[in-house]
N, C-alpha and C positions, 0 to 999 in steps of 0.2 A: 435338849439332847442333841448332840452333834450328829451329823449324818453317819459318820463312821461308827458311832456308838449304836445307832439304830441297826446298822448292818450287822454288827457284832451280836446284838440281842437277837436279831432274826436268825442268824446262823446258829446261835445257841438253841433256839427252839427246834430248828430242823434236826440238829444233832441229838437233842433229847428224844424226839419222836423216833428217830432211827435206832437209838440205843435203848429202847424200852424193854427189850428182851435180854435175858442173861445168857451168856455163852457158858460153855462147860467149865472154863477156868474160873469164872466168877462164882459159879455154883459150888465148885470145890473149895474155893477160898471162903465162902460163907459157911460151908459145912465145917471146915477146919476151925474157923473162928467160933462157931457154935460149940464145937467139941471142947475148945479151950475154955470158953466162958461157962458153959453149962456142966460139962463133965461127961464122961462116958456112961455113967449110970442113968442120968436123966435125959440124955440126948434123944432116945427113941420116944419118950413121953412128950418132950417138947416138940419134936417133929410131927408127932401125931396131932398135937394140939394145933400147931400151925396149919396142918392139912385141913383140919376141921374148920378153922377160921376162914381159910381161903375158899373152901367149898361153900360155906355159908355166904360169904361175900359174893361169890359167883351166882349163887341161887338168888340172892337179893337183887343183884344187878339184872339178871334175866327177868325177874318179876317186874321190876321197874320198867324195863324196856317193853315188856309185853303190855303192861298197863298203859304206857304212853302211846303205844301203837293202837290199842283199842280206843283210847280217848280221842286220838287224832283221826281215826278212820271215819267216824261219823261226819265231821265237817268236810273231809275230803270227798266222801260219797255225795254229800249235798252239793258241793261245788261241781262235781262231775255231772250231776243231774241238771244243774242250772246252766251249764256250758252248752250253748246251742250247737257247737261244732262236734260235741261228743255224743249228743242224744240221738242223732240220725233222724230227727223229726222233720218231715218234709214241709211242715207249715212254718217252721222257724227259719229265718234267714233265707227265704225262698228267692232264688234269682229271678229277675224280671226278664221278659223277652226283649224289651226295648232298651237301647243303650241309655245310659244316664247322661243327660246334658247339663253342663255347668250353668249356674245362674248368670244372667247378663251382668256386665260390669256396671258399677254405679255411675250414674250420670254426673258430669262435672259442670252442669249449668249453674250459673249464679242466681 
């Protein structure tokens, strides 16, 4: 992949994340398209069904996020308990009163 191709791909990702929300024109365009495809008689039924599907997807997403948070919270809590700087225990990593002296340099005698 050429450098300019990588830059173009990266720019595409940034644009996609920025444009993930629909503006009012896009919503109206989708509604008009749905009206043409489905017809005025079935449009309320289809929109209701789409609303239910979106609601269920949101609930499923929230459930997954909650479960992932619960699963990862226990290891996080254990790591916090093992971290000597977070516990506040005075016996752990107790500073010494005397300065630390470096070891003597190795002798170069043959």
